[in-house]
C-alpha positions in Angstrom: 0.0 0.0 0.0 2.8 2.4 0.9 4.5 1.7 -2.5 1.3 2.4 -4.4 0.8 5.7 -2.5 4.4 6.7 -3.3 3.9 5.9 -6.9 0.5 7.7 -7.1 2.0 10.8 -5.3 4.9 10.8 -7.8 2.6 10.6 -10.8 0.2 13.2 -9.3 3.0 15.6 -8.7 4.2 15.2 -12.3 0.7 16.0 -13.6 0.6 19.1 -11.4 4.0 20.2 -12.8 2.7 19.7 -16.3 -0.4 21.7 -15.5 1.7 24.6 -14.1 4.0 24.4 -17.1 1.1 24.5 -19.6 -1.5 26.9 -18.1 -5.1 26.3 -19.2 -4.4 22.7 -20.5 -6.6 20.0 -18.8 -4.8 16.9 -17.5 -6.3 13.8 -15.9 -4.9 12.7 -12.6 -3.6 9.2 -12.4 -6.2 6.6 -11.7 -4.3 4.5 -9.2 -6.5 3.1 -6.4 -6.5 4.9 -3.1 -8.7 5.9 -0.3 -10.2 9.3 0.0 -11.3 11.9 -2.5 -9.3 13.1 -5.5 -8.7 16.4 -3.6 -7.2 14.7 -0.6 -5.0 12.5 -2.9 -3.8 15.6 -4.8 -3.1 17.6 -1.7 -1.5 14.6 -0.1 1.4 14.9 -2.5 1.8 18.7 -1.9 1.1 19.2 1.8 3.1 18.0 4.7 3.8 19.0 8.3 6.0 22.0 7.2 3.1 23.9 5.5 -0.3 25.2 6.6 -3.7 25.0 4.9 -7.2 26.4 5.1 -10.5 25.0 3.7 -13.2 27.4 2.6 -16.7 25.7 2.6 -16.0 22.3 4.1 -15.2 21.7 7.8 -15.0 17.9 7.3 -12.3 18.2 4.6 -10.2 20.3 7.0 -10.3 17.4 9.6 -9.5 14.8 6.9 -6.6 16.8 5.5 -5.1 17.5 8.9 -5.1 13.7 9.6 -4.0 12.7 6.1 -1.1 15.2 5.7 0.0 16.1 9.3 -0.3 19.7 8.2 -2.0 22.3 10.4 -5.1 24.3 9.6 -4.9 28.1 9.9 -6.8 31.1 8.7 -7.0 31.5 4.9 -5.0 34.8 5.2 -2.0 32.9 6.6 -2.3 29.6 4.8 0.2 28.2 2.3 -2.6 26.2 0.6 -6.2 27.1 0.4 -8.9 24.7 -0.7 -12.1 26.3 -2.0 -15.1 24.0 -2.0 -18.0 26.1 -3.5 -16.4 28.0 -6.3 -15.9 31.2 -4.4 -13.7 32.6 -1.7 -16.3 35.3 -1.1 -13.7 38.0 -1.7 -11.1 36.5 0.6 -8.7 35.7 -2.3 -7.6 39.4 -2.1 -6.1 38.7 1.4 -4.2 35.5 0.6 -0.4 35.4 0.8 1.2 36.7 -2.4 4.8 36.3 -1.4 7.4 39.1 -1.4 9.9 40.4 -3.9 12.6 38.6 -2.1 10.6 35.4 -1.8 7.8 35.4 -4.4 7.5 31.6 -4.0 5.9 32.1 -0.6 2.6 33.1 -2.1 -0.3 30.8 -1.5 -1.5 28.0 -3.8 -5.3 27.9 -4.2 -7.1 24.7 -5.1 -10.6 25.2 -6.4 -12.9 22.2 -6.5 -15.1 22.8 -9.5 -17.7 20.9 -11.5 -16.0 20.5 -14.9 -12.9 21.7 -16.9 -12.5 21.8 -20.6 -10.2 23.5 -23.2 -13.1 25.6 -24.6 -14.0 29.2 -24.8 -14.2 30.9 -21.4 -11.1 32.1 -19.7 -8.3 33.3 -22.1 -4.8 32.9 -20.8 -1.5 34.2 -22.0 2.0 34.2 -20.7 4.8 31.7 -20.1 4.1 28.2 -21.2 1.3 29.3 -23.6 1.8 29.6 -27.3 -0.2 32.7 -28.1 -3.3 32.2 -25.9 -5.1 29.3 -24.3 -8.8 28.9 -23.5 -10.2 27.2 -20.4 -13.8 26.7 -19.4 -14.3 26.3 -15.7 -17.8 25.2 -14.7 -18.8 25.7 -11.1 -16.5 28.7 -10.5 -18.0 32.1 -9.5 -17.0 34.5 -12.4 -15.9 37.1 -10.0 -13.1 34.8 -8.8 -11.4 35.1 -12.1 -11.5 38.9 -12.1 -10.2 38.9 -8.5 -7.5 36.3 -9.4 -6.3 38.6 -12.3 -6.1 41.5 -9.8 -4.2 39.5 -7.2 -1.7 38.3 -9.8 -1.3 41.7 -11.5 2.1 42.4 -9.8 4.1 39.5 -11.0 6.2 37.9 -9.5 3.9 38.4 -6.6 0.6 36.5 -6.5 -1.0 33.1 -6.0 -0.8 29.9 -8.0 -4.1 28.2 -8.8 -5.1 24.6 -9.4 -8.6 23.6 -10.5 -9.8 20.1 -9.8 -13.1 18.9 -11.4 -15.4 16.1 -10.5 -13.9 13.8 -13.1 -10.4 14.0 -11.6 -9.0 16.4 -14.1 -6.8 19.4 -13.2 -5.9 22.7 -14.9 -3.6 25.3 -13.5 -3.3 29.1 -13.7 0.1 30.0 -12.2 0.7 33.6 -11.0 2.7 34.3 -14.2 -0.3 33.9 -16.4 -2.4 36.8 -17.6 -6.2 36.3 -17.4 -8.9 37.5 -19.8 -12.5 36.4 -20.1 -14.5 35.7 -23.3 
């Protein structure tokens, strides 16, 4: 079981790296068997006892993640990783950690749990890792979140990195280096 988890975490991490390297492209997570939800499996390869997290919209997930990762829950303003359950941070995104000029990598990573992802008209992305522009449709995300994300990431290298996970186990990423437009 431990070997399978290690292999699954390795493949999951590689998929996340691909997603961050190719913003707006949709990637399936590996289908290796494991207990728990896709979100817990994905976060299990990113979060450990040296980082903190917050969950917006799901108290039960906070308990499961704390047990599964040995990480500690904190307020969303102080968290290294923020999990957003219902498609909106209700404006809290503006207060998440954005890093500093000396350490831009200390900005938060936000995981939005959404209904569906597709490479169709919707969000238009440009920047590093994108040839021209890329289109991403995110079903189940409050449209105001994208505008706020664009504002939060407007002072690159400061900002937040974003991962979207849909109900089918697919991810797409919008790193802080991407510019966001909406069709």
